[in-house]
Backbone atoms as SQL, in Angstrom:
CREATE TABLE atoms (id INTEGER PRIMARY KEY, chain TEXT, resi INTEGER, resn TEXT, atom TEXT, x REAL, y REAL, z REAL);
INSERT INTO atoms VALUES
  (1, 'A', 1, 'HIS', 'N', -69.549, -170.698, -92.075),
  (2, 'A', 1, 'HIS', 'CA', -70.967, -170.631, -91.836),
  (3, 'A', 1, 'HIS', 'C', -71.621, -172.008, -91.829),
  (4, 'A', 2, 'VAL', 'N', -71.079, -172.926, -92.600),
  (5, 'A', 2, 'VAL', 'CA', -71.661, -174.271, -92.660),
  (6, 'A', 2, 'VAL', 'C', -71.562, -174.958, -91.304),
  (7, 'A', 3, 'VAL', 'N', -70.358, -174.919, -90.702),
  (8, 'A', 3, 'VAL', 'CA', -70.164, -175.552, -89.392),
  (9, 'A', 3, 'VAL', 'C', -71.011, -174.844, -88.345),
  (10, 'A', 4, 'ALA', 'N', -71.064, -173.531, -88.405),
  (11, 'A', 4, 'ALA', 'CA', -71.870, -172.762, -87.451),
  (12, 'A', 4, 'ALA', 'C', -73.347, -173.132, -87.547),
  (13, 'A', 5, 'LYS', 'N', -73.832, -173.322, -88.772),
  (14, 'A', 5, 'LYS', 'CA', -75.237, -173.700, -88.945),
  (15, 'A', 5, 'LYS', 'C', -75.494, -175.109, -88.413),
  (16, 'A', 6, 'LEU', 'N', -74.558, -176.016, -88.672),
  (17, 'A', 6, 'LEU', 'CA', -74.722, -177.388, -88.189),
  (18, 'A', 6, 'LEU', 'C', -74.686, -177.459, -86.661),
  (19, 'A', 7, 'ALA', 'N', -73.815, -176.661, -86.050),
  (20, 'A', 7, 'ALA', 'CA', -73.665, -176.687, -84.599),
  (21, 'A', 7, 'ALA', 'C', -74.577, -175.680, -83.905),
  (22, 'A', 8, 'HIS', 'N', -75.261, -174.854, -84.672),
  (23, 'A', 8, 'HIS', 'CA', -76.122, -173.791, -84.141),
  (24, 'A', 8, 'HIS', 'C', -75.346, -172.825, -83.253),
  (25, 'A', 9, 'SER', 'N', -74.062, -172.616, -83.598),
  (26, 'A', 9, 'SER', 'CA', -73.225, -171.711, -82.820),
  (27, 'A', 9, 'SER', 'C', -72.117, -171.147, -83.710),
  (28, 'A', 10, 'VAL', 'N', -72.034, -169.826, -83.759),
  (29, 'A', 10, 'VAL', 'CA', -70.973, -169.178, -84.531),
  (30, 'A', 10, 'VAL', 'C', -69.621, -169.519, -83.915),
  (31, 'A', 11, 'TRP', 'N', -69.539, -169.543, -82.594),
  (32, 'A', 11, 'TRP', 'CA', -68.257, -169.808, -81.922),
  (33, 'A', 11, 'TRP', 'C', -67.737, -171.204, -82.217),
  (34, 'A', 12, 'VAL', 'N', -68.608, -172.196, -82.274),
  (35, 'A', 12, 'VAL', 'CA', -68.186, -173.550, -82.633),
  (36, 'A', 12, 'VAL', 'C', -67.687, -173.553, -84.075),
  (37, 'A', 13, 'GLY', 'N', -68.372, -172.841, -84.948),
  (38, 'A', 13, 'GLY', 'CA', -67.943, -172.732, -86.336),
  (39, 'A', 13, 'GLY', 'C', -66.572, -172.095, -86.457),
  (40, 'A', 14, 'VAL', 'N', -66.325, -171.030, -85.686),
  (41, 'A', 14, 'VAL', 'CA', -65.025, -170.357, -85.703),
  (42, 'A', 14, 'VAL', 'C', -63.935, -171.302, -85.208),
  (43, 'A', 15, 'ILE', 'N', -64.182, -171.972, -84.109),
  (44, 'A', 15, 'ILE', 'CA', -63.168, -172.866, -83.520),
  (45, 'A', 15, 'ILE', 'C', -62.868, -174.045, -84.446),
  (46, 'A', 16, 'VAL', 'N', -63.902, -174.696, -84.940),
  (47, 'A', 16, 'VAL', 'CA', -63.709, -175.871, -85.802),
  (48, 'A', 16, 'VAL', 'C', -63.008, -175.483, -87.107),
  (49, 'A', 17, 'SER', 'N', -63.431, -174.391, -87.730),
  (50, 'A', 17, 'SER', 'CA', -62.803, -173.993, -88.997),
  (51, 'A', 17, 'SER', 'C', -61.368, -173.522, -88.776),
  (52, 'A', 18, 'THR', 'N', -61.097, -172.865, -87.656),
  (53, 'A', 18, 'THR', 'CA', -59.742, -172.410, -87.349),
  (54, 'A', 18, 'THR', 'C', -58.801, -173.590, -87.142),
  (55, 'A', 19, 'VAL', 'N', -59.242, -174.567, -86.358),
  (56, 'A', 19, 'VAL', 'CA', -58.409, -175.756, -86.107),
  (57, 'A', 19, 'VAL', 'C', -58.210, -176.545, -87.398),
  (58, 'A', 20, 'ALA', 'N', -59.259, -176.675, -88.189),
  (59, 'A', 20, 'ALA', 'CA', -59.145, -177.405, -89.460),
  (60, 'A', 20, 'ALA', 'C', -58.171, -176.708, -90.398),
  (61, 'A', 21, 'PHE', 'N', -58.211, -175.384, -90.451),
  (62, 'A', 21, 'PHE', 'CA', -57.296, -174.623, -91.304),
  (63, 'A', 21, 'PHE', 'C', -55.858, -174.842, -90.852),
  (64, 'A', 22, 'GLY', 'N', -55.630, -174.793, -89.552),
  (65, 'A', 22, 'GLY', 'CA', -54.281, -175.024, -89.031),
  (66, 'A', 22, 'GLY', 'C', -53.782, -176.428, -89.318),
  (67, 'A', 23, 'LEU', 'N', -54.611, -177.430, -89.066),
  (68, 'A', 23, 'LEU', 'CA', -54.208, -178.825, -89.284),
  (69, 'A', 23, 'LEU', 'C', -54.022, -179.151, -90.765),
  (70, 'A', 24, 'ALA', 'N', -54.716, -178.438, -91.634),
  (71, 'A', 24, 'ALA', 'CA', -54.549, -178.668, -93.069),
  (72, 'A', 24, 'ALA', 'C', -53.154, -178.270, -93.536),
  (73, 'A', 25, 'HIS', 'N', -52.438, -177.532, -92.704),
  (74, 'A', 25, 'HIS', 'CA', -51.082, -177.105, -93.030),
  (75, 'A', 25, 'HIS', 'C', -50.042, -177.869, -92.211),
  (76, 'A', 26, 'ALA', 'N', -50.392, -179.076, -91.770),
  (77, 'A', 26, 'ALA', 'CA', -49.490, -179.888, -90.948),
  (78, 'A', 26, 'ALA', 'C', -48.184, -180.229, -91.663),
  (79, 'A', 27, 'TYR', 'N', -48.207, -180.256, -92.988),
  (80, 'A', 27, 'TYR', 'CA', -46.992, -180.543, -93.752),
  (81, 'A', 27, 'TYR', 'C', -45.922, -179.477, -93.510),
  (82, 'A', 28, 'GLN', 'N', -46.307, -178.317, -92.969),
  (83, 'A', 28, 'GLN', 'CA', -45.354, -177.240, -92.684),
  (84, 'A', 28, 'GLN', 'C', -44.690, -177.413, -91.319),
  (85, 'A', 29, 'GLY', 'N', -45.061, -178.453, -90.602),
  (86, 'A', 29, 'GLY', 'CA', -44.483, -178.685, -89.290),
  (87, 'A', 29, 'GLY', 'C', -45.232, -177.939, -88.195),
  (88, 'A', 30, 'ARG', 'N', -44.742, -178.112, -86.982),
  (89, 'A', 30, 'ARG', 'CA', -45.398, -177.543, -85.805),
  (90, 'A', 30, 'ARG', 'C', -45.542, -176.021, -85.896),
  (91, 'A', 31, 'ARG', 'N', -44.461, -175.361, -86.283),
  (92, 'A', 31, 'ARG', 'CA', -44.493, -173.901, -86.408),
  (93, 'A', 31, 'ARG', 'C', -45.497, -173.448, -87.467),
  (94, 'A', 32, 'GLY', 'N', -45.548, -174.182, -88.571),
  (95, 'A', 32, 'GLY', 'CA', -46.494, -173.855, -89.629),
  (96, 'A', 32, 'GLY', 'C', -47.933, -174.012, -89.183),
  (97, 'A', 33, 'VAL', 'N', -48.204, -175.050, -88.409),
  (98, 'A', 33, 'VAL', 'CA', -49.561, -175.278, -87.906),
  (99, 'A', 33, 'VAL', 'C', -49.961, -174.145, -86.963),
  (100, 'A', 34, 'ILE', 'N', -49.049, -173.749, -86.093),
  (101, 'A', 34, 'ILE', 'CA', -49.360, -172.662, -85.152),
  (102, 'A', 34, 'ILE', 'C', -49.617, -171.361, -85.912),
  (103, 'A', 35, 'GLY', 'N', -48.747, -171.035, -86.860),
  (104, 'A', 35, 'GLY', 'CA', -48.915, -169.810, -87.631),
  (105, 'A', 35, 'GLY', 'C', -50.184, -169.788, -88.449),
  (106, 'A', 36, 'THR', 'N', -50.475, -170.901, -89.109),
  (107, 'A', 36, 'THR', 'CA', -51.681, -170.927, -89.941),
  (108, 'A', 36, 'THR', 'C', -52.949, -170.998, -89.093),
  (109, 'A', 37, 'THR', 'N', -52.857, -171.546, -87.903),
  (110, 'A', 37, 'THR', 'CA', -54.009, -171.535, -86.999),
  (111, 'A', 37, 'THR', 'C', -54.337, -170.098, -86.597),
  (112, 'A', 38, 'ILE', 'N', -53.301, -169.312, -86.328),
  (113, 'A', 38, 'ILE', 'CA', -53.517, -167.902, -85.985),
  (114, 'A', 38, 'ILE', 'C', -54.136, -167.160, -87.171),
  (115, 'A', 39, 'PHE', 'N', -53.595, -167.390, -88.367),
  (116, 'A', 39, 'PHE', 'CA', -54.181, -166.771, -89.559),
  (117, 'A', 39, 'PHE', 'C', -55.601, -167.285, -89.784),
  (118, 'A', 40, 'GLY', 'N', -55.837, -168.558, -89.513),
  (119, 'A', 40, 'GLY', 'CA', -57.178, -169.123, -89.653),
  (120, 'A', 40, 'GLY', 'C', -58.177, -168.432, -88.740),
  (121, 'A', 41, 'LEU', 'N', -57.753, -168.116, -87.520),
  (122, 'A', 41, 'LEU', 'CA', -58.622, -167.392, -86.590),
  (123, 'A', 41, 'LEU', 'C', -58.920, -165.992, -87.129),
  (124, 'A', 42, 'PHE', 'N', -57.891, -165.349, -87.666),
  (125, 'A', 42, 'PHE', 'CA', -58.067, -164.030, -88.275),
  (126, 'A', 42, 'PHE', 'C', -59.050, -164.105, -89.445),
  (127, 'A', 43, 'PHE', 'N', -58.861, -165.091, -90.316),
  (128, 'A', 43, 'PHE', 'CA', -59.756, -165.254, -91.466),
  (129, 'A', 43, 'PHE', 'C', -61.181, -165.592, -91.020),
  (130, 'A', 44, 'ALA', 'N', -61.320, -166.394, -89.974),
  (131, 'A', 44, 'ALA', 'CA', -62.657, -166.723, -89.459),
  (132, 'A', 44, 'ALA', 'C', -63.348, -165.467, -88.944),
  (133, 'A', 45, 'GLY', 'N', -62.588, -164.598, -88.285),
  (134, 'A', 45, 'GLY', 'CA', -63.154, -163.330, -87.818),
  (135, 'A', 45, 'GLY', 'C', -63.621, -162.468, -88.967),
  (136, 'A', 46, 'ILE', 'N', -62.826, -162.408, -90.024),
  (137, 'A', 46, 'ILE', 'CA', -63.226, -161.644, -91.219),
  (138, 'A', 46, 'ILE', 'C', -64.495, -162.239, -91.810),
  (139, 'A', 47, 'MET', 'N', -64.561, -163.556, -91.846),
  (140, 'A', 47, 'MET', 'CA', -65.734, -164.240, -92.404),
  (141, 'A', 47, 'MET', 'C', -66.988, -163.933, -91.582),
  (142, 'A', 48, 'VAL', 'N', -66.857, -163.971, -90.261),
  (143, 'A', 48, 'VAL', 'CA', -68.012, -163.706, -89.397),
  (144, 'A', 48, 'VAL', 'C', -68.469, -162.260, -89.535),
  (145, 'A', 49, 'LEU', 'N', -67.516, -161.335, -89.559),
  (146, 'A', 49, 'LEU', 'CA', -67.870, -159.916, -89.636),
  (147, 'A', 49, 'LEU', 'C', -68.361, -159.503, -91.017),
  (148, 'A', 50, 'GLY', 'N', -67.778, -160.088, -92.054),
  (149, 'A', 50, 'GLY', 'CA', -68.115, -159.652, -93.408),
  (150, 'A', 50, 'GLY', 'C', -69.056, -160.560, -94.160),
  (151, 'A', 51, 'SER', 'N', -69.271, -161.764, -93.683),
  (152, 'A', 51, 'SER', 'CA', -70.160, -162.743, -94.322),
  (153, 'A', 51, 'SER', 'C', -69.763, -163.067, -95.758),
  (154, 'A', 52, 'SER', 'N', -68.455, -162.964, -96.051),
  (155, 'A', 52, 'SER', 'CA', -67.977, -163.298, -97.393),
  (156, 'A', 52, 'SER', 'C', -66.625, -163.979, -97.289),
  (157, 'A', 53, 'LEU', 'N', -66.444, -164.990, -98.098),
  (158, 'A', 53, 'LEU', 'CA', -65.184, -165.720, -98.112),
  (159, 'A', 53, 'LEU', 'C', -64.139, -165.050, -98.998),
  (160, 'A', 54, 'TRP', 'N', -64.561, -164.159, -99.900),
  (161, 'A', 54, 'TRP', 'CA', -63.644, -163.521, -100.849),
  (162, 'A', 54, 'TRP', 'C', -62.489, -162.772, -100.186),
  (163, 'A', 55, 'PRO', 'N', -62.713, -161.951, -99.155),
  (164, 'A', 55, 'PRO', 'CA', -61.570, -161.287, -98.525),
  (165, 'A', 55, 'PRO', 'C', -60.577, -162.280, -97.912),
  (166, 'A', 56, 'CYS', 'N', -61.083, -163.374, -97.399),
  (167, 'A', 56, 'CYS', 'CA', -60.214, -164.412, -96.824),
  (168, 'A', 56, 'CYS', 'C', -59.376, -165.060, -97.918),
  (169, 'A', 57, 'MET', 'N', -60.001, -165.340, -99.043),
  (170, 'A', 57, 'MET', 'CA', -59.271, -165.940, -100.163),
  (171, 'A', 57, 'MET', 'C', -58.210, -164.983, -100.692),
  (172, 'A', 58, 'ALA', 'N', -58.550, -163.711, -100.803),
  (173, 'A', 58, 'ALA', 'CA', -57.580, -162.709, -101.266),
  (174, 'A', 58, 'ALA', 'C', -56.425, -162.597, -100.269),
  (175, 'A', 59, 'GLY', 'N', -56.742, -162.617, -98.994),
  (176, 'A', 59, 'GLY', 'CA', -55.700, -162.569, -97.962),
  (177, 'A', 59, 'GLY', 'C', -54.785, -163.776, -98.020),
  (178, 'A', 60, 'HIS', 'N', -55.332, -164.941, -98.269),
  (179, 'A', 60, 'HIS', 'CA', -54.535, -166.166, -98.370),
  (180, 'A', 60, 'HIS', 'C', -53.604, -166.093, -99.580),
  (181, 'A', 61, 'VAL', 'N', -54.119, -165.615, -100.710),
  (182, 'A', 61, 'VAL', 'CA', -53.285, -165.464, -101.908),
  (183, 'A', 61, 'VAL', 'C', -52.148, -164.486, -101.635),
  (184, 'A', 62, 'LEU', 'N', -52.464, -163.362, -101.014),
  (185, 'A', 62, 'LEU', 'CA', -51.447, -162.368, -100.692),
  (186, 'A', 62, 'LEU', 'C', -50.397, -162.949, -99.741),
  (187, 'A', 63, 'GLN', 'N', -50.862, -163.684, -98.750),
  (188, 'A', 63, 'GLN', 'CA', -49.950, -164.331, -97.802),
  (189, 'A', 63, 'GLN', 'C', -49.021, -165.315, -98.522),
  (190, 'A', 64, 'ASP', 'N', -49.545, -166.101, -99.437),
  (191, 'A', 64, 'ASP', 'CA', -48.730, -167.055, -100.186),
  (192, 'A', 64, 'ASP', 'C', -47.722, -166.354, -101.092),
  (193, 'A', 65, 'LEU', 'N', -48.146, -165.286, -101.742),
  (194, 'A', 65, 'LEU', 'CA', -47.241, -164.548, -102.625),
  (195, 'A', 65, 'LEU', 'C', -46.099, -163.904, -101.843),
  (196, 'A', 66, 'VAL', 'N', -46.420, -163.268, -100.732),
  (197, 'A', 66, 'VAL', 'CA', -45.387, -162.632, -99.903),
  (198, 'A', 66, 'VAL', 'C', -44.456, -163.698, -99.328),
  (199, 'A', 67, 'GLY', 'N', -45.028, -164.788, -98.839),
  (200, 'A', 67, 'GLY', 'CA', -44.205, -165.876, -98.302),
  (201, 'A', 67, 'GLY', 'C', -43.283, -166.473, -99.347),
  (202, 'A', 68, 'GLY', 'N', -43.794, -166.672, -100.551),
  (203, 'A', 68, 'GLY', 'CA', -42.971, -167.205, -101.636),
  (204, 'A', 68, 'GLY', 'C', -41.841, -166.253, -102.004),
  (205, 'A', 69, 'ALA', 'N', -42.149, -164.956, -102.039),
  (206, 'A', 69, 'ALA', 'CA', -41.116, -163.963, -102.356),
  (207, 'A', 69, 'ALA', 'C', -40.040, -163.925, -101.276),
  (208, 'A', 70, 'LEU', 'N', -40.451, -164.050, -100.015),
  (209, 'A', 70, 'LEU', 'CA', -39.477, -164.047, -98.920),
  (210, 'A', 70, 'LEU', 'C', -38.575, -165.272, -98.970),
  (211, 'A', 71, 'VAL', 'N', -39.151, -166.429, -99.263),
  (212, 'A', 71, 'VAL', 'CA', -38.346, -167.650, -99.376),
  (213, 'A', 71, 'VAL', 'C', -37.378, -167.525, -100.547),
  (214, 'A', 72, 'TYR', 'N', -37.841, -166.997, -101.655),
  (215, 'A', 72, 'TYR', 'CA', -36.992, -166.801, -102.834),
  (216, 'A', 72, 'TYR', 'C', -35.815, -165.888, -102.499),
  (217, 'A', 73, 'ARG', 'N', -36.094, -164.793, -101.800),
  (218, 'A', 73, 'ARG', 'CA', -35.014, -163.880, -101.389),
  (219, 'A', 73, 'ARG', 'C', -34.072, -164.549, -100.403),
  (220, 'A', 74, 'ARG', 'N', -34.629, -165.321, -99.489),
  (221, 'A', 74, 'ARG', 'CA', -33.813, -166.009, -98.469),
  (222, 'A', 74, 'ARG', 'C', -32.862, -167.000, -99.130),
  (223, 'A', 75, 'LEU', 'N', -33.307, -167.614, -100.212),
  (224, 'A', 75, 'LEU', 'CA', -32.462, -168.561, -100.941),
  (225, 'A', 75, 'LEU', 'C', -31.502, -167.847, -101.889),
  (226, 'A', 76, 'GLY', 'N', -31.533, -166.548, -101.900),
  (227, 'A', 76, 'GLY', 'CA', -30.626, -165.782, -102.740),
  (228, 'A', 76, 'GLY', 'C', -31.099, -165.639, -104.165),
  (229, 'A', 77, 'GLY', 'N', -32.347, -165.898, -104.424),
  (230, 'A', 77, 'GLY', 'CA', -32.877, -165.753, -105.780),
  (231, 'A', 77, 'GLY', 'C', -32.251, -166.719, -106.756),
  (232, 'A', 78, 'THR', 'N', -31.863, -167.907, -106.271),
  (233, 'A', 78, 'THR', 'CA', -31.176, -168.867, -107.129),
  (234, 'A', 78, 'THR', 'C', -32.006, -170.130, -107.343),
  (235, 'A', 79, 'ALA', 'N', -33.294, -169.977, -107.438),
  (236, 'A', 79, 'ALA', 'CA', -34.129, -171.143, -107.674),
  (237, 'A', 79, 'ALA', 'C', -33.797, -171.736, -109.034),
  (238, 'A', 80, 'GLU', 'N', -33.645, -173.053, -109.081),
  (239, 'A', 80, 'GLU', 'CA', -33.316, -173.712, -110.340),
  (240, 'A', 80, 'GLU', 'C', -34.512, -173.703, -111.270),
  (241, 'A', 81, 'GLN', 'N', -34.228, -173.619, -112.550),
  (242, 'A', 81, 'GLN', 'CA', -35.302, -173.648, -113.529),
  (243, 'A', 81, 'GLN', 'C', -35.816, -175.073, -113.680),
  (244, 'A', 82, 'ALA', 'N', -37.095, -175.182, -113.946),
  (245, 'A', 82, 'ALA', 'CA', -37.715, -176.489, -114.105),
  (246, 'A', 82, 'ALA', 'C', -37.467, -177.069, -115.491),
  (247, 'A', 83, 'THR', 'N', -37.024, -176.239, -116.440),
  (248, 'A', 83, 'THR', 'CA', -36.802, -176.718, -117.808),
  (249, 'A', 83, 'THR', 'C', -35.365, -177.185, -117.958),
  (250, 'A', 84, 'PRO', 'N', -35.124, -178.197, -118.782),
  (251, 'A', 84, 'PRO', 'CA', -33.762, -178.701, -118.972),
  (252, 'A', 84, 'PRO', 'C', -32.910, -177.714, -119.752),
  (253, 'A', 85, 'ASP', 'N', -31.600, -177.829, -119.588),
  (254, 'A', 85, 'ASP', 'CA', -30.666, -176.962, -120.299),
  (255, 'A', 85, 'ASP', 'C', -30.638, -177.379, -121.762),
  (256, 'A', 86, 'THR', 'N', -30.949, -176.453, -122.644),
  (257, 'A', 86, 'THR', 'CA', -30.981, -176.745, -124.079),
  (258, 'A', 86, 'THR', 'C', -29.860, -176.023, -124.815),
  (259, 'A', 87, 'SER', 'N', -28.792, -175.671, -124.084),
  (260, 'A', 87, 'SER', 'CA', -27.709, -174.924, -124.728),
  (261, 'A', 87, 'SER', 'C', -26.912, -175.786, -125.701),
  (262, 'A', 88, 'GLN', 'N', -26.895, -177.109, -125.506),
  (263, 'A', 88, 'GLN', 'CA', -26.201, -177.997, -126.441),
  (264, 'A', 88, 'GLN', 'C', -27.227, -178.675, -127.329),
  (265, 'A', 89, 'SER', 'N', -27.015, -178.600, -128.596),
  (266, 'A', 89, 'SER', 'CA', -27.940, -179.180, -129.552),
  (267, 'A', 89, 'SER', 'C', -27.620, -180.657, -129.749),
  (268, 'A', 90, 'ALA', 'N', -28.644, -181.456, -129.947),
  (269, 'A', 90, 'ALA', 'CA', -28.440, -182.887, -130.205),
  (270, 'A', 90, 'ALA', 'C', -27.774, -183.101, -131.558),
  (271, 'A', 91, 'ALA', 'N', -27.935, -182.156, -132.485),
  (272, 'A', 91, 'ALA', 'CA', -27.357, -182.285, -133.817),
  (273, 'A', 91, 'ALA', 'C', -25.857, -182.005, -133.812),
  (274, 'A', 92, 'ALA', 'N', -25.354, -181.304, -132.809),
  (275, 'A', 92, 'ALA', 'CA', -23.930, -180.964, -132.756),
  (276, 'A', 92, 'ALA', 'C', -23.326, -181.546, -131.481),
  (277, 'A', 93, 'PRO', 'N', -22.839, -182.791, -131.507),
  (278, 'A', 93, 'PRO', 'CA', -22.290, -183.407, -130.309),
  (279, 'A', 93, 'PRO', 'C', -21.022, -182.683, -129.860),
  (280, 'A', 94, 'ASN', 'N', -20.748, -182.747, -128.555),
  (281, 'A', 94, 'ASN', 'CA', -19.539, -182.090, -128.051),
  (282, 'A', 94, 'ASN', 'C', -18.330, -182.971, -128.290),
  (283, 'A', 95, 'ALA', 'N', -17.159, -182.482, -127.953),
  (284, 'A', 95, 'ALA', 'CA', -15.896, -183.173, -128.248),
  (285, 'A', 95, 'ALA', 'C', -15.790, -184.518, -127.550),
  (286, 'A', 96, 'GLU', 'N', -16.383, -184.648, -126.359),
  (287, 'A', 96, 'GLU', 'CA', -16.296, -185.907, -125.625),
  (288, 'A', 96, 'GLU', 'C', -17.059, -187.031, -126.337),
  (289, 'A', 97, 'GLN', 'N', -18.150, -186.682, -127.003),
  (290, 'A', 97, 'GLN', 'CA', -18.968, -187.673, -127.644),
  (291, 'A', 97, 'GLN', 'C', -18.330, -188.178, -128.961),
  (292, 'A', 98, 'THR', 'N', -17.486, -187.371, -129.603),
  (293, 'A', 98, 'THR', 'CA', -16.927, -187.763, -130.892),
  (294, 'A', 98, 'THR', 'C', -15.580, -188.464, -130.777),
  (295, 'A', 99, 'SER', 'N', -14.968, -188.512, -129.590),
  (296, 'A', 99, 'SER', 'CA', -13.660, -189.144, -129.495),
  (297, 'A', 99, 'SER', 'C', -13.734, -190.612, -129.198);
């Protein structure tokens, strides 16, 4: 709505916000930009019809959650843990350290 008000045109607002949304995802590569531009157009339509950003935000969260779950499954559910392995205690050195 901000861009539309500045340009005095809803269509300019839709186009500018859609392109900006797509380009903001340039780190995903060409395919990512194309996909997010399409989703951006969809979200812009929801925004114009509903006059609220909340459904768009909820849709984006849902899209990220589903995408993350799909990537996790694609990798075989073997994502490494971010925490270090604490199975060996510093107080009890292993055999290699004592020889």
